All heavy atoms as TSV, in Angstrom:
chain	resi	resn	atom	element	x	y	z
A	1	GLN	N	N	68.028	42.975	-49.005
A	1	GLN	CA	C	67.009	43.865	-49.522
A	1	GLN	C	C	66.931	43.818	-51.064
A	1	GLN	O	O	65.844	43.867	-51.651
A	1	GLN	CB	C	67.228	45.270	-49.032
A	1	GLN	CG	C	66.042	46.218	-49.249
A	1	GLN	CD	C	66.328	47.562	-48.666
A	1	GLN	OE1	O	67.399	48.095	-48.680
A	1	GLN	NE2	N	65.294	48.180	-48.095
A	2	THR	N	N	68.048	43.675	-51.702
A	2	THR	CA	C	68.093	43.614	-53.164
A	2	THR	C	C	67.316	42.400	-53.655
A	2	THR	O	O	66.488	42.477	-54.576
A	2	THR	CB	C	69.550	43.517	-53.676
A	2	THR	OG1	O	70.207	44.730	-53.281
A	2	THR	CG2	C	69.566	43.428	-55.223
A	3	LEU	N	N	67.525	41.273	-53.003
A	3	LEU	CA	C	66.813	40.041	-53.373
A	3	LEU	C	C	65.302	40.217	-53.227
A	3	LEU	O	O	64.545	39.838	-54.099
A	3	LEU	CB	C	67.295	38.871	-52.498
A	3	LEU	CG	C	66.626	37.504	-52.835
A	3	LEU	CD1	C	66.841	37.098	-54.284
A	3	LEU	CD2	C	67.185	36.417	-51.888
A	4	GLU	N	N	64.841	40.831	-52.178
A	4	GLU	CA	C	63.441	41.071	-51.927
A	4	GLU	C	C	62.835	41.925	-53.024
A	4	GLU	O	O	61.776	41.658	-53.522
A	4	GLU	CB	C	63.250	41.731	-50.569
A	4	GLU	CG	C	63.532	40.811	-49.392
A	4	GLU	CD	C	63.553	41.537	-48.099
A	4	GLU	OE1	O	63.307	42.778	-48.049
A	4	GLU	OE2	O	63.774	40.920	-47.047
A	5	HIS	N	N	63.563	42.990	-53.463
A	5	HIS	CA	C	63.101	43.837	-54.516
A	5	HIS	C	C	62.993	43.095	-55.839
A	5	HIS	O	O	62.047	43.280	-56.626
A	5	HIS	CB	C	64.002	45.084	-54.643
A	5	HIS	CG	C	63.828	46.056	-53.534
A	5	HIS	ND1	N	64.946	46.584	-52.896
A	5	HIS	CD2	C	62.730	46.536	-52.925
A	5	HIS	CE1	C	64.498	47.401	-51.920
A	5	HIS	NE2	N	63.145	47.401	-51.949
A	6	LEU	N	N	63.956	42.246	-56.072
A	6	LEU	CA	C	63.939	41.461	-57.327
A	6	LEU	C	C	62.775	40.455	-57.329
A	6	LEU	O	O	62.112	40.322	-58.390
A	6	LEU	CB	C	65.288	40.691	-57.501
A	6	LEU	CG	C	66.481	41.556	-57.731
A	6	LEU	CD1	C	67.737	40.694	-57.684
A	6	LEU	CD2	C	66.378	42.249	-59.163
A	7	VAL	N	N	62.519	39.852	-56.226
A	7	VAL	CA	C	61.332	38.898	-56.130
A	7	VAL	C	C	60.076	39.633	-56.360
A	7	VAL	O	O	59.193	39.183	-57.121
A	7	VAL	CB	C	61.401	38.137	-54.802
A	7	VAL	CG1	C	60.128	37.318	-54.626
A	7	VAL	CG2	C	62.620	37.236	-54.726
A	8	VAL	N	N	59.925	40.766	-55.747
A	8	VAL	CA	C	58.681	41.555	-55.906
A	8	VAL	C	C	58.532	41.972	-57.386
A	8	VAL	O	O	57.431	41.864	-57.930
A	8	VAL	CB	C	58.688	42.819	-54.984
A	8	VAL	CG1	C	57.576	43.747	-55.351
A	8	VAL	CG2	C	58.561	42.357	-53.518
A	9	ALA	N	N	59.648	42.392	-58.010
A	9	ALA	CA	C	59.568	42.814	-59.407
A	9	ALA	C	C	59.085	41.608	-60.309
A	9	ALA	O	O	58.241	41.825	-61.183
A	9	ALA	CB	C	60.931	43.270	-59.884
A	10	ARG	N	N	59.613	40.442	-60.029
A	10	ARG	CA	C	59.195	39.284	-60.825
A	10	ARG	C	C	57.728	38.963	-60.557
A	10	ARG	O	O	57.005	38.643	-61.503
A	10	ARG	CB	C	60.081	38.070	-60.494
A	10	ARG	CG	C	61.447	38.111	-61.083
A	10	ARG	CD	C	61.495	38.180	-62.548
A	10	ARG	NE	N	61.023	36.927	-63.151
A	10	ARG	CZ	C	60.683	36.746	-64.411
A	10	ARG	NH1	N	60.681	37.793	-65.224
A	10	ARG	NH2	N	60.300	35.616	-64.888
A	11	CYS	N	N	57.344	39.012	-59.349
A	11	CYS	CA	C	55.918	38.781	-58.979
A	11	CYS	C	C	54.960	39.747	-59.666
A	11	CYS	O	O	53.809	39.406	-59.945
A	11	CYS	CB	C	55.691	38.805	-57.477
A	11	CYS	SG	S	56.428	37.387	-56.588
A	12	LEU	N	N	55.453	40.961	-59.883
A	12	LEU	CA	C	54.594	41.955	-60.553
A	12	LEU	C	C	54.636	41.813	-62.091
A	12	LEU	O	O	54.042	42.558	-62.779
A	12	LEU	CB	C	55.106	43.390	-60.177
A	12	LEU	CG	C	54.859	43.780	-58.728
A	12	LEU	CD1	C	55.560	45.094	-58.390
A	12	LEU	CD2	C	53.379	43.869	-58.463
A	13	GLY	N	N	55.407	40.855	-62.540
A	13	GLY	CA	C	55.427	40.551	-63.990
A	13	GLY	C	C	56.499	41.283	-64.762
A	13	GLY	O	O	56.503	41.266	-65.989
A	14	ILE	N	N	57.406	41.954	-64.083
A	14	ILE	CA	C	58.486	42.645	-64.779
A	14	ILE	C	C	59.440	41.557	-65.295
A	14	ILE	O	O	59.929	40.690	-64.579
A	14	ILE	CB	C	59.206	43.621	-63.801
A	14	ILE	CG1	C	58.257	44.687	-63.411
A	14	ILE	CG2	C	60.493	44.153	-64.419
A	14	ILE	CD1	C	58.742	45.570	-62.318
A	15	ALA	N	N	59.754	41.660	-66.590
A	15	ALA	CA	C	60.555	40.623	-67.221
A	15	ALA	C	C	61.944	41.120	-67.593
A	15	ALA	O	O	62.870	40.319	-67.858
A	15	ALA	CB	C	59.840	40.127	-68.523
A	16	GLN	N	N	62.117	42.437	-67.710
A	16	GLN	CA	C	63.428	42.961	-68.118
A	16	GLN	C	C	63.850	44.042	-67.091
A	16	GLN	O	O	63.042	44.771	-66.571
A	16	GLN	CB	C	63.372	43.634	-69.501
A	16	GLN	CG	C	63.017	42.601	-70.551
A	16	GLN	CD	C	62.983	43.295	-71.905
A	16	GLN	OE1	O	63.343	44.465	-72.057
A	16	GLN	NE2	N	62.506	42.568	-72.905
A	17	LEU	N	N	65.218	44.115	-66.900
A	17	LEU	CA	C	65.753	45.085	-65.976
A	17	LEU	C	C	66.886	45.865	-66.587
A	17	LEU	O	O	67.625	45.353	-67.471
A	17	LEU	CB	C	66.333	44.365	-64.740
A	17	LEU	CG	C	65.432	43.737	-63.702
A	17	LEU	CD1	C	66.284	43.108	-62.610
A	17	LEU	CD2	C	64.478	44.767	-63.148
A	18	VAL	N	N	67.051	47.066	-66.084
A	18	VAL	CA	C	68.252	47.824	-66.257
A	18	VAL	C	C	68.816	48.084	-64.855
A	18	VAL	O	O	68.118	48.579	-63.997
A	18	VAL	CB	C	68.030	49.203	-66.967
A	18	VAL	CG1	C	69.295	50.025	-66.972
A	18	VAL	CG2	C	67.477	48.980	-68.324
A	19	VAL	N	N	70.004	47.636	-64.613
A	19	VAL	CA	C	70.593	47.742	-63.240
A	19	VAL	C	C	71.530	48.919	-63.246
A	19	VAL	O	O	72.574	48.930	-63.947
A	19	VAL	CB	C	71.359	46.407	-62.900
A	19	VAL	CG1	C	71.937	46.593	-61.488
A	19	VAL	CG2	C	70.403	45.269	-62.968
A	20	ALA	N	N	71.242	49.903	-62.419
A	20	ALA	CA	C	72.123	51.084	-62.288
A	20	ALA	C	C	73.131	50.816	-61.186
A	20	ALA	O	O	72.774	50.497	-60.007
A	20	ALA	CB	C	71.290	52.313	-61.883
A	21	VAL	N	N	74.409	50.823	-61.527
A	21	VAL	CA	C	75.493	50.639	-60.553
A	21	VAL	C	C	75.926	52.017	-60.094
A	21	VAL	O	O	76.654	52.715	-60.826
A	21	VAL	CB	C	76.661	49.859	-61.157
A	21	VAL	CG1	C	77.762	49.631	-60.139
A	21	VAL	CG2	C	76.120	48.467	-61.676
A	22	ASN	N	N	75.483	52.437	-58.963
A	22	ASN	CA	C	75.660	53.814	-58.489
A	22	ASN	C	C	77.038	54.002	-57.829
A	22	ASN	O	O	77.716	53.060	-57.485
A	22	ASN	CB	C	74.543	54.189	-57.512
A	22	ASN	CG	C	74.447	55.637	-57.235
A	22	ASN	OD1	O	74.963	56.510	-58.014
A	22	ASN	ND2	N	73.811	56.045	-56.187
A	23	GLN	N	N	77.389	55.243	-57.701
A	23	GLN	CA	C	78.620	55.700	-57.020
A	23	GLN	C	C	79.880	55.294	-57.768
A	23	GLN	O	O	80.946	55.116	-57.135
A	23	GLN	CB	C	78.673	55.280	-55.559
A	23	GLN	CG	C	77.571	55.810	-54.728
A	23	GLN	CD	C	77.651	55.448	-53.229
A	23	GLN	OE1	O	78.534	54.643	-52.819
A	23	GLN	NE2	N	76.801	56.030	-52.463
A	24	MET	N	N	79.814	55.106	-59.088
A	24	MET	CA	C	80.986	54.755	-59.803
A	24	MET	C	C	82.003	55.912	-59.896
A	24	MET	O	O	83.172	55.626	-60.075
A	24	MET	CB	C	80.595	54.329	-61.241
A	24	MET	CG	C	79.892	52.988	-61.339
A	24	MET	SD	S	80.827	51.626	-60.626
A	24	MET	CE	C	82.286	51.632	-61.625
A	25	ASP	N	N	81.572	57.127	-59.609
A	25	ASP	CA	C	82.497	58.224	-59.561
A	25	ASP	C	C	83.464	58.089	-58.389
A	25	ASP	O	O	84.604	58.514	-58.508
A	25	ASP	CB	C	81.723	59.560	-59.464
A	25	ASP	CG	C	80.792	59.640	-58.296
A	25	ASP	OD1	O	80.135	58.593	-57.979
A	25	ASP	OD2	O	80.739	60.676	-57.620
A	26	THR	N	N	83.041	57.423	-57.324
A	26	THR	CA	C	83.878	57.237	-56.173
A	26	THR	C	C	85.029	56.268	-56.417
A	26	THR	O	O	85.991	56.217	-55.661
A	26	THR	CB	C	83.124	56.837	-54.935
A	26	THR	OG1	O	82.562	55.565	-55.137
A	26	THR	CG2	C	82.046	57.859	-54.567
A	27	THR	N	N	84.881	55.456	-57.455
A	27	THR	CA	C	85.926	54.482	-57.834
A	27	THR	C	C	86.771	54.982	-58.995
A	27	THR	O	O	87.581	54.216	-59.482
A	27	THR	CB	C	85.302	53.135	-58.217
A	27	THR	OG1	O	84.592	53.268	-59.463
A	27	THR	CG2	C	84.398	52.621	-57.149
A	28	GLY	N	N	86.486	56.209	-59.438
A	28	GLY	CA	C	87.218	56.738	-60.592
A	28	GLY	C	C	86.724	56.015	-61.851
A	28	GLY	O	O	87.481	55.918	-62.787
A	29	TRP	N	N	85.496	55.532	-61.834
A	29	TRP	CA	C	84.884	54.844	-62.959
A	29	TRP	C	C	85.708	53.578	-63.352
A	29	TRP	O	O	85.869	53.259	-64.489
A	29	TRP	CB	C	84.721	55.761	-64.163
A	29	TRP	CG	C	83.797	56.918	-63.861
A	29	TRP	CD1	C	84.180	58.128	-63.376
A	29	TRP	CD2	C	82.354	56.910	-63.924
A	29	TRP	NE1	N	83.082	58.887	-63.145
A	29	TRP	CE2	C	81.946	58.194	-63.521
A	29	TRP	CE3	C	81.400	56.014	-64.317
A	29	TRP	CZ2	C	80.614	58.547	-63.466
A	29	TRP	CZ3	C	80.067	56.382	-64.314
A	29	TRP	CH2	C	79.699	57.637	-63.862
A	30	ALA	N	N	86.219	52.919	-62.341
A	30	ALA	CA	C	87.090	51.752	-62.531
A	30	ALA	C	C	86.318	50.579	-63.124
A	30	ALA	O	O	85.322	50.081	-62.562
A	30	ALA	CB	C	87.667	51.281	-61.193
A	31	SER	N	N	86.713	50.160	-64.282
A	31	SER	CA	C	86.096	49.043	-64.999
A	31	SER	C	C	86.167	47.770	-64.151
A	31	SER	O	O	85.206	46.975	-64.141
A	31	SER	CB	C	86.794	48.757	-66.322
A	31	SER	OG	O	86.512	49.863	-67.190
A	32	ALA	N	N	87.220	47.546	-63.476
A	32	ALA	CA	C	87.402	46.309	-62.660
A	32	ALA	C	C	86.349	46.237	-61.562
A	32	ALA	O	O	85.752	45.216	-61.306
A	32	ALA	CB	C	88.797	46.232	-62.050
A	33	ARG	N	N	86.089	47.409	-60.921
A	33	ARG	CA	C	85.077	47.419	-59.847
A	33	ARG	C	C	83.692	47.234	-60.429
A	33	ARG	O	O	82.841	46.487	-59.848
A	33	ARG	CB	C	85.150	48.783	-59.092
A	33	ARG	CG	C	84.133	48.888	-57.992
A	33	ARG	CD	C	84.335	47.857	-56.895
A	33	ARG	NE	N	83.354	48.018	-55.848
A	33	ARG	CZ	C	82.681	47.036	-55.246
A	33	ARG	NH1	N	82.992	45.777	-55.488
A	33	ARG	NH2	N	81.830	47.256	-54.290
A	34	PHE	N	N	83.407	47.817	-61.563
A	34	PHE	CA	C	82.087	47.669	-62.243
A	34	PHE	C	C	81.881	46.216	-62.563
A	34	PHE	O	O	80.856	45.638	-62.274
A	34	PHE	CB	C	82.089	48.578	-63.509
A	34	PHE	CG	C	80.809	48.441	-64.243
A	34	PHE	CD1	C	79.650	49.033	-63.824
A	34	PHE	CD2	C	80.770	47.691	-65.425
A	34	PHE	CE1	C	78.445	48.924	-64.531
A	34	PHE	CE2	C	79.562	47.554	-66.146
A	34	PHE	CZ	C	78.406	48.181	-65.682
A	35	GLU	N	N	82.915	45.558	-63.157
A	35	GLU	CA	C	82.781	44.148	-63.556
A	35	GLU	C	C	82.597	43.228	-62.293
A	35	GLU	O	O	81.927	42.230	-62.314
A	35	GLU	CB	C	83.986	43.682	-64.375
A	35	GLU	CG	C	84.024	44.359	-65.709
A	35	GLU	CD	C	82.784	44.139	-66.572
A	35	GLU	OE1	O	82.180	43.034	-66.502
A	35	GLU	OE2	O	82.382	45.005	-67.319
A	36	GLN	N	N	83.275	43.625	-61.200
A	36	GLN	CA	C	83.119	42.898	-59.997
A	36	GLN	C	C	81.687	42.934	-59.448
A	36	GLN	O	O	81.124	41.927	-58.978
A	36	GLN	CB	C	84.120	43.453	-58.900
A	36	GLN	CG	C	84.043	42.759	-57.574
A	36	GLN	CD	C	84.898	43.438	-56.541
A	36	GLN	OE1	O	85.159	44.646	-56.592
A	36	GLN	NE2	N	85.383	42.671	-55.553
A	37	ILE	N	N	81.099	44.107	-59.506
A	37	ILE	CA	C	79.703	44.282	-59.050
A	37	ILE	C	C	78.738	43.501	-59.977
A	37	ILE	O	O	77.844	42.773	-59.511
A	37	ILE	CB	C	79.320	45.790	-58.984
A	37	ILE	CG1	C	80.109	46.455	-57.880
A	37	ILE	CG2	C	77.848	45.935	-58.799
A	37	ILE	CD1	C	80.067	47.978	-57.926
A	38	VAL	N	N	79.001	43.559	-61.247
A	38	VAL	CA	C	78.166	42.824	-62.234
A	38	VAL	C	C	78.272	41.314	-61.924
A	38	VAL	O	O	77.252	40.576	-61.856
A	38	VAL	CB	C	78.572	43.128	-63.659
A	38	VAL	CG1	C	77.918	42.146	-64.662
A	38	VAL	CG2	C	78.258	44.551	-64.046
A	39	ALA	N	N	79.496	40.839	-61.701
A	39	ALA	CA	C	79.686	39.405	-61.373
A	39	ALA	C	C	79.012	38.988	-60.066
A	39	ALA	O	O	78.532	37.891	-59.932
A	39	ALA	CB	C	81.173	39.080	-61.389
A	40	GLN	N	N	78.986	39.942	-59.144
A	40	GLN	CA	C	78.419	39.655	-57.808
A	40	GLN	C	C	76.897	39.535	-57.874
A	40	GLN	O	O	76.329	38.678	-57.240
A	40	GLN	CB	C	78.825	40.811	-56.898
A	40	GLN	CG	C	79.169	40.428	-55.538
A	40	GLN	CD	C	79.701	41.614	-54.735
A	40	GLN	OE1	O	79.726	42.750	-55.170
A	40	GLN	NE2	N	80.127	41.371	-53.548
A	41	ILE	N	N	76.250	40.420	-58.661
A	41	ILE	CA	C	74.766	40.458	-58.639
A	41	ILE	C	C	74.178	39.528	-59.680
A	41	ILE	O	O	73.015	39.100	-59.579
A	41	ILE	CB	C	74.250	41.846	-58.797
A	41	ILE	CG1	C	72.747	41.992	-58.550
A	41	ILE	CG2	C	74.517	42.438	-60.195
A	41	ILE	CD1	C	72.390	41.819	-57.084
A	42	SER	N	N	74.875	39.167	-60.772
A	42	SER	CA	C	74.349	38.372	-61.870
A	42	SER	C	C	73.751	37.039	-61.432
A	42	SER	O	O	72.693	36.668	-61.891
A	42	SER	CB	C	75.421	38.191	-62.957
A	42	SER	OG	O	75.631	39.415	-63.614
A	43	PRO	N	N	74.454	36.293	-60.547
A	43	PRO	CA	C	73.863	34.966	-60.132
A	43	PRO	C	C	72.518	35.164	-59.411
A	43	PRO	O	O	71.591	34.368	-59.600
A	43	PRO	CB	C	74.898	34.386	-59.189
A	43	PRO	CG	C	76.181	35.043	-59.545
A	43	PRO	CD	C	75.783	36.402	-60.006
A	44	THR	N	N	72.363	36.237	-58.628
A	44	THR	CA	C	71.126	36.469	-57.990
A	44	THR	C	C	69.986	36.808	-58.961
A	44	THR	O	O	68.856	36.378	-58.832
A	44	THR	CB	C	71.282	37.604	-56.920
A	44	THR	OG1	O	72.300	37.308	-55.985
A	44	THR	CG2	C	69.998	37.877	-56.175
A	45	LEU	N	N	70.375	37.610	-60.004
A	45	LEU	CA	C	69.405	37.977	-61.031
A	45	LEU	C	C	68.900	36.690	-61.740
A	45	LEU	O	O	67.704	36.514	-61.990
A	45	LEU	CB	C	70.022	38.933	-62.016
A	45	LEU	CG	C	70.298	40.343	-61.472
A	45	LEU	CD1	C	71.166	41.110	-62.431
A	45	LEU	CD2	C	69.038	41.060	-61.195
A	46	LYS	N	N	69.843	35.824	-62.026
A	46	LYS	CA	C	69.475	34.541	-62.732
A	46	LYS	C	C	68.613	33.676	-61.861
A	46	LYS	O	O	67.664	33.049	-62.307
A	46	LYS	CB	C	70.743	33.804	-63.148
A	46	LYS	CG	C	71.466	34.490	-64.331
A	46	LYS	CD	C	72.717	33.716	-64.673
A	46	LYS	CE	C	73.471	34.499	-65.756
A	46	LYS	NZ	N	74.751	33.872	-66.100
A	47	GLN	N	N	69.007	33.636	-60.555
A	47	GLN	CA	C	68.221	32.774	-59.573
A	47	GLN	C	C	66.776	33.259	-59.530
A	47	GLN	O	O	65.869	32.413	-59.419
A	47	GLN	CB	C	68.886	32.914	-58.230
A	47	GLN	CG	C	68.114	32.270	-57.089
A	47	GLN	CD	C	68.719	32.569	-55.734
A	47	GLN	OE1	O	69.773	33.185	-55.644
A	47	GLN	NE2	N	68.001	32.195	-54.706
A	48	VAL	N	N	66.495	34.530	-59.578
A	48	VAL	CA	C	65.179	35.057	-59.495
A	48	VAL	C	C	64.408	34.957	-60.777
A	48	VAL	O	O	63.219	35.021	-60.814
A	48	VAL	CB	C	65.213	36.525	-58.945
A	48	VAL	CG1	C	63.869	37.123	-58.884
A	48	VAL	CG2	C	65.835	36.539	-57.581
A	49	GLY	N	N	65.161	34.791	-61.896
A	49	GLY	CA	C	64.488	34.644	-63.181
A	49	GLY	C	C	64.785	35.736	-64.209
A	49	GLY	O	O	64.088	35.779	-65.249
A	50	PHE	N	N	65.732	36.557	-63.940
A	50	PHE	CA	C	66.106	37.576	-64.870
A	50	PHE	C	C	67.314	37.210	-65.682
A	50	PHE	O	O	68.383	37.794	-65.634
A	50	PHE	CB	C	66.397	38.935	-64.137
A	50	PHE	CG	C	65.172	39.603	-63.552
A	50	PHE	CD1	C	64.977	39.566	-62.184
A	50	PHE	CD2	C	64.275	40.188	-64.361
A	50	PHE	CE1	C	63.857	40.184	-61.651
A	50	PHE	CE2	C	63.155	40.820	-63.822
A	50	PHE	CZ	C	62.956	40.792	-62.467
A	51	ALA	N	N	67.153	36.080	-66.404
A	51	ALA	CA	C	68.296	35.589	-67.172
A	51	ALA	C	C	68.177	35.882	-68.686
A	51	ALA	O	O	69.145	36.162	-69.342
A	51	ALA	CB	C	68.455	34.080	-66.958
A	52	THR	N	N	66.952	35.794	-69.184
A	52	THR	CA	C	66.715	36.042	-70.619
A	52	THR	C	C	65.619	36.987	-70.818
A	52	THR	O	O	64.523	36.736	-70.345
A	52	THR	CB	C	66.389	34.697	-71.325
A	52	THR	OG1	O	67.434	33.738	-70.997
A	52	THR	CG2	C	66.305	34.858	-72.810
A	53	PRO	N	N	65.843	38.114	-71.437
A	53	PRO	CA	C	67.139	38.605	-71.874
A	53	PRO	C	C	67.943	39.050	-70.647
A	53	PRO	O	O	67.364	39.454	-69.660
A	53	PRO	CB	C	66.789	39.852	-72.777
A	53	PRO	CG	C	65.483	40.333	-72.225
A	53	PRO	CD	C	64.767	39.097	-71.714
A	54	PRO	N	N	69.271	39.071	-70.759
A	54	PRO	CA	C	70.061	39.452	-69.643
A	54	PRO	C	C	69.920	40.909	-69.295
A	54	PRO	O	O	69.761	41.752	-70.190
A	54	PRO	CB	C	71.506	39.161	-70.099
A	54	PRO	CG	C	71.494	39.095	-71.559
A	54	PRO	CD	C	70.088	38.691	-71.912
A	55	PRO	N	N	69.909	41.262	-68.012
A	55	PRO	CA	C	69.743	42.676	-67.643
A	55	PRO	C	C	70.915	43.498	-68.154
A	55	PRO	O	O	72.067	42.981	-68.329
A	55	PRO	CB	C	69.780	42.618	-66.102
A	55	PRO	CG	C	69.413	41.259	-65.742
A	55	PRO	CD	C	69.960	40.368	-66.850
A	56	ARG	N	N	70.688	44.717	-68.451
A	56	ARG	CA	C	71.714	45.669	-68.855
A	56	ARG	C	C	72.219	46.397	-67.588
A	56	ARG	O	O	71.428	46.865	-66.811
A	56	ARG	CB	C	71.186	46.670	-69.879
A	56	ARG	CG	C	72.240	47.620	-70.332
A	56	ARG	CD	C	71.754	48.507	-71.419
A	56	ARG	NE	N	72.682	49.562	-71.691
A	56	ARG	CZ	C	73.454	49.627	-72.789
A	56	ARG	NH1	N	73.280	48.743	-73.732
A	56	ARG	NH2	N	74.291	50.580	-72.913
A	57	PHE	N	N	73.514	46.494	-67.450
A	57	PHE	CA	C	74.154	47.191	-66.326
A	57	PHE	C	C	74.703	48.502	-66.804
A	57	PHE	O	O	75.361	48.573	-67.837
A	57	PHE	CB	C	75.269	46.328	-65.727
A	57	PHE	CG	C	74.829	45.077	-65.050
A	57	PHE	CD1	C	74.579	43.915	-65.781
A	57	PHE	CD2	C	74.619	45.055	-63.667
A	57	PHE	CE1	C	74.158	42.741	-65.178
A	57	PHE	CE2	C	74.137	43.937	-63.036
A	57	PHE	CZ	C	73.936	42.745	-63.806
A	58	VAL	N	N	74.393	49.557	-66.084
A	58	VAL	CA	C	74.794	50.895	-66.424
A	58	VAL	C	C	75.516	51.576	-65.263
A	58	VAL	O	O	74.909	51.698	-64.160
A	58	VAL	CB	C	73.594	51.794	-66.836
A	58	VAL	CG1	C	74.045	53.173	-67.269
A	58	VAL	CG2	C	72.784	51.092	-67.948
A	59	PRO	N	N	76.791	51.983	-65.423
A	59	PRO	CA	C	77.447	52.743	-64.337
A	59	PRO	C	C	76.884	54.127	-64.259
A	59	PRO	O	O	76.707	54.821	-65.286
A	59	PRO	CB	C	78.926	52.682	-64.806
A	59	PRO	CG	C	78.855	52.634	-66.276
A	59	PRO	CD	C	77.646	51.816	-66.618
A	60	VAL	N	N	76.566	54.597	-63.065
A	60	VAL	CA	C	76.032	55.928	-62.897
A	60	VAL	C	C	76.693	56.601	-61.689
A	60	VAL	O	O	77.300	56.014	-60.834
A	60	VAL	CB	C	74.497	55.930	-62.684
A	60	VAL	CG1	C	73.820	55.253	-63.857
A	60	VAL	CG2	C	74.089	55.206	-61.400
A	61	SER	N	N	76.473	57.933	-61.670
A	61	SER	CA	C	76.802	58.711	-60.483
A	61	SER	C	C	75.579	59.589	-60.221
A	61	SER	O	O	75.351	60.607	-60.866
A	61	SER	CB	C	77.970	59.615	-60.772
A	61	SER	OG	O	78.131	60.539	-59.661
A	62	ALA	N	N	74.754	59.167	-59.304
A	62	ALA	CA	C	73.559	59.920	-58.971
A	62	ALA	C	C	73.904	61.303	-58.431
A	62	ALA	O	O	73.169	62.243	-58.720
A	62	ALA	CB	C	72.664	59.136	-57.974
A	63	LEU	N	N	74.964	61.377	-57.638
A	63	LEU	CA	C	75.326	62.626	-57.071
A	63	LEU	C	C	75.606	63.719	-58.173
A	63	LEU	O	O	75.212	64.850	-58.013
A	63	LEU	CB	C	76.621	62.467	-56.219
A	63	LEU	CG	C	77.162	63.713	-55.512
A	63	LEU	CD1	C	76.109	64.275	-54.536
A	63	LEU	CD2	C	78.426	63.436	-54.803
A	64	HIS	N	N	76.226	63.266	-59.233
A	64	HIS	CA	C	76.585	64.159	-60.350
A	64	HIS	C	C	75.609	64.075	-61.500
A	64	HIS	O	O	75.784	64.789	-62.492
A	64	HIS	CB	C	78.043	63.958	-60.779
A	64	HIS	CG	C	79.025	64.167	-59.694
A	64	HIS	ND1	N	79.320	65.343	-59.155
A	64	HIS	CD2	C	79.775	63.252	-59.010
A	64	HIS	CE1	C	80.241	65.190	-58.225
A	64	HIS	NE2	N	80.529	63.939	-58.084
A	65	GLY	N	N	74.683	63.159	-61.435
A	65	GLY	CA	C	73.667	62.982	-62.484
A	65	GLY	C	C	74.226	62.390	-63.768
A	65	GLY	O	O	73.590	62.526	-64.801
A	66	LEU	N	N	75.354	61.674	-63.714
A	66	LEU	CA	C	75.959	61.102	-64.902
A	66	LEU	C	C	75.328	59.773	-65.283
A	66	LEU	O	O	75.128	58.896	-64.441
A	66	LEU	CB	C	77.467	60.946	-64.729
A	66	LEU	CG	C	78.226	62.224	-64.503
A	66	LEU	CD1	C	79.686	61.934	-64.234
A	66	LEU	CD2	C	78.094	63.112	-65.736
A	67	ASN	N	N	74.956	59.651	-66.562
A	67	ASN	CA	C	74.290	58.432	-67.114
A	67	ASN	C	C	72.919	58.172	-66.558
A	67	ASN	O	O	72.463	57.010	-66.564
A	67	ASN	CB	C	75.184	57.180	-66.914
A	67	ASN	CG	C	76.387	57.189	-67.809
A	67	ASN	OD1	O	76.454	57.928	-68.775
A	67	ASN	ND2	N	77.363	56.293	-67.545
A	68	LEU	N	N	72.216	59.185	-66.070
A	68	LEU	CA	C	70.861	58.966	-65.543
A	68	LEU	C	C	69.798	59.288	-66.608
A	68	LEU	O	O	68.974	58.426	-66.881
A	68	LEU	CB	C	70.670	59.793	-64.287
A	68	LEU	CG	C	71.483	59.313	-63.109
A	68	LEU	CD1	C	71.286	60.217	-61.918
A	68	LEU	CD2	C	71.182	57.893	-62.706
A	69	ARG	N	N	69.783	60.523	-67.078
A	69	ARG	CA	C	68.753	60.865	-68.094
A	69	ARG	C	C	69.312	60.819	-69.492
A	69	ARG	O	O	68.676	60.373	-70.437
A	69	ARG	CB	C	68.151	62.255	-67.810
A	69	ARG	CG	C	67.288	62.208	-66.572
A	69	ARG	CD	C	66.586	63.490	-66.429
A	69	ARG	NE	N	67.510	64.536	-66.069
A	69	ARG	CZ	C	67.235	65.774	-65.924
A	69	ARG	NH1	N	66.028	66.188	-66.081
A	69	ARG	NH2	N	68.155	66.618	-65.531
A	70	ALA	N	N	70.518	61.316	-69.639
A	70	ALA	CA	C	71.159	61.364	-70.925
A	70	ALA	C	C	72.602	60.958	-70.670
A	70	ALA	O	O	73.047	60.914	-69.517
A	70	ALA	CB	C	71.144	62.760	-71.561
A	71	GLY	N	N	73.301	60.622	-71.755
A	71	GLY	CA	C	74.669	60.178	-71.553
A	71	GLY	C	C	75.489	61.279	-70.839
A	71	GLY	O	O	75.335	62.492	-71.099
A	72	GLY	N	N	76.251	60.841	-69.911
A	72	GLY	CA	C	77.036	61.812	-69.166
A	72	GLY	C	C	78.477	61.916	-69.691
A	72	GLY	O	O	78.706	61.668	-70.884
A	73	ALA	N	N	79.373	62.313	-68.833
A	73	ALA	CA	C	80.755	62.427	-69.238
A	73	ALA	C	C	81.367	61.103	-69.578
A	73	ALA	O	O	82.361	60.995	-70.256
A	73	ALA	CB	C	81.551	63.151	-68.146
A	74	ARG	N	N	80.714	60.050	-69.102
A	74	ARG	CA	C	81.181	58.665	-69.272
A	74	ARG	C	C	80.079	57.884	-69.962
A	74	ARG	O	O	78.885	58.057	-69.608
A	74	ARG	CB	C	81.549	58.036	-67.967
A	74	ARG	CG	C	82.490	58.839	-67.135
A	74	ARG	CD	C	83.767	58.133	-66.995
A	74	ARG	NE	N	84.700	58.976	-66.217
A	74	ARG	CZ	C	85.972	58.944	-66.466
A	74	ARG	NH1	N	86.496	58.253	-67.371
A	74	ARG	NH2	N	86.748	59.735	-65.776
A	75	ASP	N	N	80.394	57.002	-70.870
A	75	ASP	CA	C	79.331	56.190	-71.452
A	75	ASP	C	C	79.139	54.932	-70.637
A	75	ASP	O	O	79.772	54.763	-69.562
A	75	ASP	CB	C	79.664	55.860	-72.904
A	75	ASP	CG	C	80.899	54.974	-73.062
A	75	ASP	OD1	O	81.398	54.409	-72.052
A	75	ASP	OD2	O	81.407	54.898	-74.188
A	76	ALA	N	N	78.222	54.042	-71.029
A	76	ALA	CA	C	77.885	52.879	-70.264
A	76	ALA	C	C	79.054	51.906	-70.080
A	76	ALA	O	O	79.043	51.108	-69.175
A	76	ALA	CB	C	76.734	52.135	-70.914
A	77	ALA	N	N	80.068	52.042	-70.853
A	77	ALA	CA	C	81.249	51.156	-70.703
A	77	ALA	C	C	82.224	51.713	-69.691
A	77	ALA	O	O	83.209	51.119	-69.322
A	77	ALA	CB	C	81.973	50.950	-71.980
A	78	GLY	N	N	82.008	52.961	-69.232
A	78	GLY	CA	C	82.841	53.584	-68.244
A	78	GLY	C	C	84.144	54.144	-68.846
A	78	GLY	O	O	85.082	54.403	-68.134
A	79	SER	N	N	84.120	54.396	-70.134
A	79	SER	CA	C	85.368	54.884	-70.807
A	79	SER	C	C	85.411	56.397	-70.680
A	79	SER	O	O	84.504	57.097	-70.426
A	79	SER	CB	C	85.403	54.465	-72.230
A	79	SER	OG	O	84.293	54.977	-72.982
């Protein structure tokens, strides 16, 4: 389903993405898990055409609203 959404986005002319990595609170904001997810999705993003500029990845917790509208208790680096 992610691939389908990315293809539709490219077909609509969207050239830049911000990728929200949700449920990071369930991992204790683990940097290793965040980097694993980034590494997992990055090849697909490049394959579809989202390589330049590279998408920005942001760890979020939708349940707690962290990093969604304003900076939460954790910044984008998960520190």
